[in-house]
C-alpha positions, 0 to 999 in steps of 0.5 A: 500500500502506498499509504504504508510506504509513505510512512517510511519517508525520511526527514532528509534531503533527496529526490522523489519519483512519482510513478503511474500504475505501469511503473513509468516515472511521471514526475521527478522532484527534489526536497529539503525534507522528503517527508514534508514535501512528498506528503503534500501531494496526498493532502486535500486536493481542493487547493491544487491547480488543475495540472497538479490534480491531474498528476496526483490522480495518476500517482500509483507509487512513489520512490525516493533517493536520499542525498547528503545535502540539498545541493546534491538533491538539486543537481540530482534532480536535474540529472534525473529529469534529463534521464527520464523526461517525465511528462509532468515535469514538462507539463507543470514547468514554467518555461521562464524558470528554466535555467542552464549553466554555461561553460565554454571549455574550449577557451583558455580561460572559460567563465561560468554563466547562466542562460535560459536559451542554450545555443549551438556554440560549442560550449557545455550546458548543464541543466535544465534547472527548474529553480534558478535561485537555488542553483545560483546559490549553490554555485556561489558556495561551490565557487569558494571551493572551486574558484572560477570566473563569472565574466571574461577575465580582465587580462583578456580585456587588457586590465591586470588590476585585481578586483574584489573577487580576486581578494576574496579567493573566488577567482583563480588567481595564480593558476595557469590555464591548465590548472584552471581547467582542471579546477573547472572539471572538478566543479563539473564533476560535482554538478554531475553528481560525482561528489563521493568520487571527487572527495576520494580524488582530493583525499588522494591528492592531499596524501600525495602532496603531503608525502612529497612534502608539498605542504602548501598544496596539501593544505589547499586540498585539505581546505577544499575537503573541509569546505565540501563537507561544510557544504552539506549543511548549507541550505539552498532551497529548503527555506523556499520549500518551507515557505511553500508549505506555509503558503499552502496553509496560509491560503487555505486558512485565509479562504476558510476564515473569510469565506471566499468562494475560491482560493485567492490565486492572485493577491494584490497589495497596495501602499502609498509613499510620499514626503509631505505630499510631494512625489506621491507614488503608489505600489501594486505588488502581486502574489501568485499562489502566495509567492511574489510575482515581480513581473506583475508588479506595477507602480503609480505616480498620482496625477496630483501631489496631495498630502492625503493618503485617503485621496491617493489610495482612492485614485490608485484603486480607481486607476487600477480597476479601470477597464483598460487595466482590468483587461491588461492585468486581469482581476484580483482575487483579493486586495490587501491595503496597507493601512487601517480603516481610513485607507481601506474605506477610501479603496472600497469607495473607489471599487464600489464606484466602478461596480466591482463589489465582488472583489474582496478588499481587506486591510492590515493595520500596522500597529497590532497587525489586525486584519480590517474588514469593512462591514457590509452596508444596510446593517448586514453582518459580515457573516451574511453578506455575499457580495459586499465583502469577505464572509467572516467565519467565526468557527475558523476564527476560534480554531485559529485562536483569534477574536474580533472587535467592531468599531465604526462600521469595521470589523477588526480580526485579531489573530496570533502573529504566529499564524500562517495567515498573518505571516503571509499578509505581512509578507505582502504588506512589507513588499508593497511598502518596500516597492512604494518607498523605493519608487518614491526614493527614485523620484525624490533623488531625481528631483534633488539632482535636477538643475535649472540647466535642464530648463535651458533649451539645447543644453543636454546632459553632457554639456551640463556635466561639463559645466558642473565639473568645471564650475561646481554649481549653478550658483557659481556659474552665474558669477562666471563671464560669458567668455569663460563659459564659451571655453567649455561649451562654445560661444553660441551655447555660452550666450544662451546660458548667460542670457537664461541665467 
């Protein structure tokens, strides 16, 4: 029985293989903790997308291979996917996330790079890897053991000055071309899953160097062995995997708590940023299936600068829910407003004026991390209104250890800060805040560095740079004679500048 087999799942990293009733491998995946990851497939399927449900429906058996580290699991997964080409790995993958490692061993000084599109250029390509973040992180660790270049070496560009990578020991300083290629072959061997063989070879090299009394070389090899063993404790994707587990629970609990009709696949978070009403901007961040989807982020510059967050939020939501943007970006399943009652009320008024009352809006108050719900109109309680807001489920609220308070037409949900729901909403709120502040900062700096010179017709960026470098500031420039300016930019432009100033 598969259920009995799943009880034997270990709590170690590894690669798992889902098989159909004929014994064919239909999906290969990696896990930081096999027991946690594999069991997810056999929990409730109502929160899964259609493709994952199709996979689960065909699973008749599951096998796994334990590895000594997450890095080993990462590279083993890529090798197994290439070997078996499981149909669901192809069906479930996101083509944008495929990543390959490129090394051109034909060059005297090859460098390691990443690409999404392998070319027929004679270089060696390793992958595909379905988690670009994890493989880049793994190679950063491996670079400390097997130093390599990440771009064309400086010597090939006529520059022999050492850079930071050289000082940190991440570049092959002091190696000959042959030694460097030998070092890269060891890296490739590790990526191909030959870690144990590689360790044996290094141990042999260390002993040989020691017997020859080449203790400096022996010490270097010893350090590589030590770092390889240390590598087994590094986390490359486990933190992301546990975030997925939390995310699954968060979305399920959020759906049950608010009585939503479906899992909120697309959650949008909004925040306003400005300084005393200047450079007013708003951010829209998107979390798809509980994970940030940066390609969908959008930012807004308000049409009028006002020191009024309620007005600014109302304008932002009005523009977001316009017919044009709904067509381009789709409709959100849930909207999270960074703020309390005032910001949420302003956003809901914009939504209702457009006629999209069925889109649920909630707020997250900063001080106490309270979830804010607007009570439906006409004195209908939050538990009974279907089209005017989320439906608070008191049974789920008690299960989560929470309670509610009501005030001025709003319901405040107080949940323990350790719940998955609060953690998810905090991630969305913090990301919307970060994105808004970063955009505001860009505009503020641009305004601070703007100059009256920019207003002079025909005076471009290069001319402005020349003038500021020579005279220091616009104030100093005003006291300079036209002939002095002409020496820098020519007589015609000098006359124009003096006339304008």
